[in-house]
C-alpha positions as CSV (number, residue, x, y, z in Angstrom):
1,M,24.2,-22.4,-7.1
2,A,23.4,-19.1,-9.1
3,I,20.9,-16.5,-8.1
4,P,18.2,-16.4,-10.6
5,E,18.8,-13.5,-12.9
6,R,15.3,-12.3,-12.7
7,F,15.8,-11.5,-8.8
8,S,19.4,-10.8,-9.0
9,N,19.5,-6.9,-9.7
10,L,16.5,-6.6,-6.8
11,P,18.2,-4.3,-4.2
12,D,18.0,-4.8,-0.1
13,Y,14.5,-4.4,1.0
14,A,14.2,-0.8,2.6
15,F,14.1,-2.0,6.5
16,P,17.6,-4.0,6.1
17,R,19.2,-1.2,4.5
18,L,18.2,1.2,7.1
19,R,19.6,-0.9,9.5
20,T,22.9,-1.1,7.6
21,L,22.8,3.1,7.6
22,L,22.5,3.5,11.2
23,S,24.3,0.5,11.9
24,G,27.6,2.6,14.5
25,I,25.6,5.9,14.9
26,E,23.9,6.4,18.7
27,P,21.2,8.2,19.4
28,G,21.0,11.2,20.3
29,L,18.8,10.9,23.2
30,K,18.5,13.2,26.1
31,A,17.7,11.6,29.5
32,G,14.7,9.6,29.9
33,E,14.3,9.6,26.3
34,A,13.3,6.5,24.0
35,P,14.0,6.1,20.2
36,M,10.7,7.4,18.3
37,V,10.9,4.7,15.3
38,M,8.7,6.4,12.2
39,T,9.7,3.9,9.5
40,I,7.3,1.0,9.2
41,G,3.6,1.3,8.6
42,E,2.3,-0.3,11.8
43,P,-0.7,1.2,13.1
44,R,-0.9,1.3,16.9
45,H,-4.2,2.4,17.1
46,A,-6.4,0.2,19.6
47,M,-7.8,-2.7,17.7
48,P,-11.7,-3.5,17.6
49,D,-12.9,-4.5,20.9
50,F,-14.6,-7.7,19.9
51,V,-11.3,-9.1,18.4
52,A,-10.2,-11.1,21.1
53,R,-14.1,-12.5,22.1
54,V,-14.4,-13.6,18.6
55,M,-11.3,-15.3,18.3
56,A,-11.6,-16.8,21.7
57,D,-15.8,-18.3,19.9
58,N,-13.8,-19.6,17.2
59,I,-10.6,-21.3,18.8
60,G,-12.0,-24.4,17.9
61,Q,-11.6,-24.0,14.4
62,F,-7.8,-24.0,14.4
63,A,-8.5,-28.1,14.4
64,K,-10.2,-27.2,10.4
65,Y,-8.5,-27.2,7.5
66,P,-9.9,-23.3,6.0
67,P,-11.8,-22.7,2.5
68,N,-9.1,-21.9,0.1
69,E,-11.2,-18.8,-0.9
70,G,-12.6,-17.4,2.4
71,T,-15.9,-18.7,4.2
72,A,-19.0,-17.9,3.0
73,G,-19.5,-15.7,6.1
74,L,-16.4,-13.7,5.1
75,L,-16.8,-13.2,1.4
76,D,-20.6,-11.7,2.3
77,A,-19.4,-9.7,4.7
78,I,-16.7,-8.6,2.3
79,G,-19.5,-8.2,-0.5
80,D,-21.5,-6.2,1.6
81,W,-18.8,-3.7,2.8
82,L,-18.0,-3.3,-1.1
83,G,-22.0,-2.3,-1.6
84,L,-21.9,0.2,1.7
85,R,-18.8,1.9,1.1
86,Y,-18.5,1.5,-3.2
87,G,-22.6,1.2,-4.2
88,I,-21.2,-1.7,-6.5
89,E,-22.6,-5.3,-6.1
90,V,-20.0,-8.2,-5.9
91,G,-20.5,-11.8,-5.1
92,R,-18.9,-14.6,-3.7
93,D,-17.1,-16.4,-6.7
94,R,-15.6,-12.3,-7.7
95,I,-13.8,-11.9,-4.2
96,M,-10.9,-14.3,-2.7
97,A,-10.0,-13.4,1.2
98,L,-6.0,-13.2,1.7
99,N,-3.3,-13.6,3.8
100,G,-2.6,-9.7,3.4
101,T,-2.7,-7.9,0.4
102,R,1.2,-8.7,-0.2
103,E,0.2,-12.2,-1.3
104,G,-2.6,-10.7,-3.3
105,L,-0.4,-8.3,-5.1
106,F,2.5,-10.6,-5.7
107,N,0.5,-13.6,-6.8
108,A,-2.5,-11.8,-9.0
109,A,1.1,-11.4,-11.7
110,L,1.7,-14.7,-11.5
111,A,-2.1,-15.9,-12.0
112,L,-2.3,-13.1,-14.9
113,C,0.2,-12.2,-16.4
114,P,0.7,-13.7,-20.0
115,E,4.2,-14.9,-21.5
116,H,3.9,-12.7,-24.0
117,K,1.6,-9.7,-25.0
118,N,1.2,-8.7,-28.7
119,G,4.2,-11.4,-29.8
120,R,6.6,-9.5,-27.2
121,R,7.8,-9.5,-23.8
122,P,4.9,-7.9,-21.2
123,A,5.6,-4.8,-19.8
124,V,4.3,-4.1,-16.3
125,L,4.2,-0.6,-15.0
126,L,4.8,0.7,-11.8
127,P,4.5,3.9,-9.9
128,N,8.0,5.3,-8.9
129,P,8.6,5.9,-5.8
130,F,6.1,2.8,-5.0
131,Y,5.4,-0.6,-2.4
132,Q,8.6,-2.9,-3.5
133,V,6.0,-5.9,-3.8
134,Y,5.4,-4.6,-7.5
135,A,8.7,-5.0,-8.4
136,V,9.6,-8.5,-7.4
137,A,5.9,-9.4,-9.0
138,A,7.4,-7.9,-12.1
139,A,10.5,-10.3,-11.9
140,A,8.9,-13.2,-11.0
141,V,6.5,-13.7,-14.1
142,Q,9.8,-12.2,-16.0
143,A,8.2,-9.1,-17.8
144,E,9.7,-5.7,-18.1
145,P,9.0,-3.4,-15.0
146,V,8.6,0.5,-16.5
147,F,9.1,2.9,-13.5
148,V,7.0,5.6,-14.3
149,P,7.7,9.1,-11.8
150,A,5.1,9.8,-9.1
151,T,6.8,13.3,-8.1
152,P,5.1,16.6,-7.3
153,A,4.9,17.6,-10.9
154,T,2.8,14.7,-11.7
155,G,0.4,15.3,-8.6
156,N,2.6,12.2,-6.7
157,L,0.6,9.9,-9.1
158,P,2.0,8.1,-12.1
159,D,0.9,9.2,-15.4
160,Y,0.8,6.1,-17.6
161,A,-1.3,8.0,-20.6
162,A,2.1,9.8,-20.9
163,L,3.6,6.4,-22.1
164,P,4.2,6.2,-25.8
165,P,1.5,3.7,-27.4
166,E,4.1,1.6,-28.7
167,L,5.1,1.1,-25.1
168,L,1.4,0.1,-23.9
169,E,0.7,-2.0,-26.5
170,R,2.9,-4.6,-24.6
171,V,1.5,-3.5,-21.3
172,A,-0.3,-6.5,-19.0
173,I,-0.8,-5.0,-15.7
174,A,-0.6,-1.6,-14.2
175,Y,-0.3,-1.0,-10.6
176,L,-1.6,2.0,-8.9
177,C,-1.8,2.5,-5.2
178,S,-4.2,5.3,-4.0
179,P,-4.2,6.5,-1.4
180,A,-0.6,6.2,-2.7
181,N,2.2,5.0,-0.7
182,P,4.5,6.4,0.3
183,Q,3.1,10.1,-0.8
184,G,-0.2,10.5,0.3
185,A,-1.8,11.4,-3.0
186,I,-5.2,10.3,-3.8
187,A,-6.1,9.2,-7.3
188,G,-9.5,11.0,-7.8
189,R,-12.0,9.6,-10.4
190,D,-11.4,11.7,-13.7
191,D,-7.3,9.9,-13.2
192,L,-9.2,6.2,-12.5
193,E,-11.5,6.8,-15.4
194,T,-8.4,7.9,-18.1
195,L,-6.5,4.9,-16.9
196,L,-9.0,2.6,-17.5
197,T,-9.6,3.9,-20.7
198,L,-6.2,3.6,-21.7
199,A,-6.3,0.0,-19.8
200,E,-9.3,-0.8,-22.6
201,R,-7.7,0.7,-25.3
202,H,-4.5,-0.9,-25.1
203,D,-5.8,-4.4,-23.1
204,F,-4.2,-4.5,-20.1
205,L,-5.2,-4.8,-15.9
206,V,-5.5,-2.4,-13.3
207,F,-3.8,-3.9,-10.0
208,A,-5.3,-1.2,-7.8
209,D,-4.0,-1.5,-4.4
210,E,-6.5,0.5,-1.8
211,C,-5.3,-0.6,1.5
212,Y,-5.3,2.7,2.8
213,S,-8.7,3.6,1.6
214,E,-10.5,4.4,4.8
215,I,-7.7,6.8,6.1
216,Y,-8.3,10.0,4.3
217,R,-8.5,13.6,5.2
218,D,-11.7,14.5,3.7
219,A,-14.1,12.3,1.3
220,P,-13.6,9.1,0.9
221,P,-11.3,8.1,-2.0
222,P,-13.1,6.4,-4.8
223,G,-12.4,2.9,-5.5
224,A,-11.1,1.7,-9.5
225,L,-13.6,-1.4,-9.4
226,A,-16.5,0.9,-8.3
227,V,-15.6,3.1,-11.4
228,A,-14.7,0.7,-13.6
229,T,-18.2,-1.1,-12.7
230,G,-20.1,2.1,-13.7
231,M,-18.2,2.2,-17.0
232,G,-18.4,-0.9,-17.9
233,L,-14.8,-2.4,-17.4
234,A,-15.0,-4.2,-14.6
235,D,-12.7,-6.8,-15.5
236,R,-10.0,-4.7,-16.1
237,V,-9.5,-4.0,-12.5
238,V,-8.3,-6.0,-9.7
239,M,-8.7,-4.3,-6.0
240,F,-6.6,-5.5,-3.1
241,N,-7.3,-3.8,0.7
242,S,-7.0,-5.5,3.8
243,L,-7.4,-5.2,7.5
244,S,-4.6,-3.9,8.0
245,K,-4.8,0.0,7.9
246,R,-8.8,-0.2,8.2
247,S,-8.5,-2.2,11.6
248,N,-5.3,-1.8,13.1
249,L,-4.7,-5.5,12.7
250,P,-1.8,-5.9,10.7
251,G,-1.0,-9.1,12.5
252,L,-3.9,-10.5,11.5
253,R,-2.4,-10.9,8.2
254,S,-6.2,-10.5,6.2
255,G,-7.2,-9.1,3.2
256,F,-9.0,-9.7,-0.1
257,A,-8.7,-9.3,-4.1
258,A,-12.0,-8.7,-6.0
259,G,-12.6,-8.1,-9.6
260,S,-14.2,-10.1,-12.4
261,T,-15.5,-13.7,-12.3
262,S,-12.9,-15.3,-14.5
263,N,-9.8,-13.0,-13.2
264,I,-10.5,-13.7,-8.8
265,A,-11.2,-17.9,-10.6
266,Q,-7.4,-17.9,-11.6
267,L,-6.3,-16.6,-8.4
268,R,-8.2,-19.0,-6.6
269,R,-6.9,-21.6,-9.2
270,L,-3.3,-20.6,-8.6
271,R,-4.5,-20.5,-4.3
272,S,-5.4,-24.1,-4.9
273,Y,-1.6,-25.2,-5.6
274,A,0.6,-22.6,-4.0
275,G,-1.4,-20.6,-1.0
276,A,-2.2,-20.9,2.4
277,P,-5.8,-19.8,3.3
278,L,-6.4,-18.0,6.5
279,P,-6.9,-20.2,9.6
280,L,-10.6,-20.6,10.5
281,P,-10.8,-18.1,13.7
282,A,-8.8,-15.3,11.7
283,Q,-11.9,-15.4,9.1
284,A,-14.3,-14.9,11.9
285,V,-12.3,-12.3,13.2
286,S,-12.2,-10.8,10.1
287,E,-16.0,-11.3,9.3
288,A,-16.4,-9.4,12.0
289,A,-14.0,-7.0,11.5
290,W,-15.5,-5.8,8.0
291,R,-19.3,-5.6,9.6
292,D,-18.2,-2.8,12.0
293,E,-17.4,0.7,11.1
294,A,-17.6,2.2,14.5
295,H,-13.5,1.4,15.2
296,V,-13.0,2.5,11.8
297,T,-13.9,6.1,12.5
298,A,-12.9,6.4,15.6
299,S,-9.2,5.1,14.2
300,R,-10.1,7.9,11.4
301,A,-10.5,10.7,13.6
302,L,-7.4,10.3,15.1
303,Y,-5.5,10.1,11.7
304,R,-7.2,13.6,10.6
305,E,-6.2,14.7,14.0
306,K,-2.1,13.9,13.2
307,Y,-2.5,15.8,9.7
308,D,-3.8,18.7,11.6
309,I,-0.4,18.2,13.8
310,A,1.9,17.8,10.9
311,D,0.0,20.7,8.7
312,R,0.9,23.1,11.9
313,V,4.4,21.7,12.8
314,L,5.4,21.4,9.7
315,G,3.2,23.6,7.4
316,Q,5.5,26.5,6.6
317,V,8.6,23.7,5.4
318,S,9.2,24.8,1.4
319,G,7.9,22.0,-0.5
320,Y,5.9,20.5,2.1
321,R,2.5,19.0,0.8
322,P,-0.3,18.0,3.5
323,V,-1.6,14.0,3.3
324,E,-4.8,13.7,1.5
325,G,-5.2,9.7,3.0
326,G,-3.0,6.8,4.1
327,F,-1.0,7.9,7.2
328,F,2.3,8.5,5.4
329,L,4.6,12.1,5.9
330,W,6.4,12.6,2.5
331,L,9.1,15.3,3.6
332,P,11.0,17.5,1.3
333,V,15.1,17.1,2.0
334,A,18.3,17.9,0.5
335,D,19.3,14.1,0.8
336,G,17.1,11.3,2.1
337,E,19.7,9.3,3.7
338,E,21.9,12.0,5.3
339,A,18.4,13.2,6.7
340,A,17.7,10.2,8.1
341,M,21.6,9.8,10.0
342,R,21.4,13.4,11.3
343,L,17.6,12.4,13.0
344,W,19.1,9.4,14.5
345,S,22.0,11.2,15.4
346,R,20.9,14.3,17.0
347,A,17.3,13.3,18.1
348,G,16.5,9.6,18.1
349,I,13.9,9.7,15.4
350,Q,14.0,7.1,12.9
351,V,12.4,7.8,9.2
352,L,13.0,5.7,5.9
353,P,14.8,7.2,3.4
354,G,12.9,7.7,-0.1
355,A,15.0,6.3,-2.3
356,Y,15.1,3.2,-0.2
357,L,11.2,3.1,-1.5
358,S,12.2,4.1,-5.2
359,R,14.1,2.6,-8.4
360,D,17.2,4.7,-10.1
361,V,16.1,5.4,-13.7
362,G,18.5,7.0,-16.3
363,G,20.9,8.2,-13.5
364,Q,18.0,9.8,-11.5
365,N,15.9,8.1,-8.3
366,P,12.5,10.6,-8.0
367,G,13.0,9.0,-3.6
368,R,16.3,10.6,-3.0
369,G,14.8,14.3,-2.2
370,F,12.3,12.7,0.6
371,I,12.1,10.7,3.7
372,R,8.9,9.1,4.5
373,V,7.4,9.3,8.2
374,A,4.9,6.9,9.5
375,L,2.2,8.5,11.4
376,V,1.1,5.9,13.5
377,A,2.4,6.7,17.3
378,T,-0.2,8.7,19.4
379,P,-1.1,12.8,18.5
380,R,1.2,13.5,21.3
381,E,4.0,11.5,20.5
382,T,3.7,12.5,17.0
383,E,3.8,16.6,17.6
384,A,6.8,16.2,19.5
385,A,8.8,13.7,17.2
386,L,7.5,16.2,14.6
387,T,8.5,19.6,16.5
388,R,12.2,17.9,16.7
389,L,12.2,16.9,13.5
390,R,11.4,20.1,12.1
391,E,14.1,21.7,14.2
392,V,16.5,19.4,13.6
393,L,15.8,19.3,9.5
394,Y,14.2,22.4,8.4
395,D,15.2,25.0,11.4
396,D,19.0,24.9,11.4
397,D,18.7,25.6,7.7
């Protein structure tokens, strides 16, 4: 049976590609050393100390079907957090609990992308490089994916406003990640206002992926839904966030989508047919996590310490850009695959070639000259690994 054409041109996912690239290469380790994996964005800071207790207190709830959209307590906790964090009032009917943001970022396209836009095939805008679920969501709804460079020349954010008006008239959805994965750039209030004005003018939705919003260097990043609310354009935005990065709970698979009542109703309707709601014990833990900021503040302090380490160790590297938010370094190299192989063979350090997070457009891949490095280990481990990385990739040049 043939693979559907809409998925046939998708490249393999980044991590299987990396395994193939490094297959047969022995890690360059000294006696007593272990490999250092800096590829996947899996937080390794401590979970909140209340997780086990709340899970145990609610263990009997595994015997019940959970509500599709989330419990009232969880929805209220998320709404209260949105009020404290962004100063906006978002009721239960405008929020839906998710199995992590990836589920929402994919299913929102299924629920909200029309079959036609102004009588033509719809287009979906994606930053390039990008979180790979955006592209498969566009493929699933048979929209045209438009990969827009997000490079140092554009502040590592996509310049959607520079696209031709005839293309913008076909756009149904524009994805934006801020802080950006992988570059760590933050879309400021002016950036968001420009995008939202564009969305209103050309009648499209903005899917705001904000799962790194609580990891930042200086000021908290603005939120797309909050900016849209202030502009009277809340119906233009669906925002996504999760506990994976904020609360060091990637295995809980707990996130949420928030937006207008009508957009969230469509997501809930799709979920009622094709989704899997969070188990009640997981929802209880999630509710507790959204109501606690102490563990978030402590974790953020550790990331800021690692930002300082990266600045100190790599600050003199040509093209190095300090991280604004999130926990990835986006480091310039001659060729990402060659750099990844060299680091593995000479230092036992795994990093991700930037091309694996990008798409070739016109024979050019904006990620080819970069590697992504996850700052998820302890500060001490991070400093040792980055020092060795610098020695292997930059001091030899």
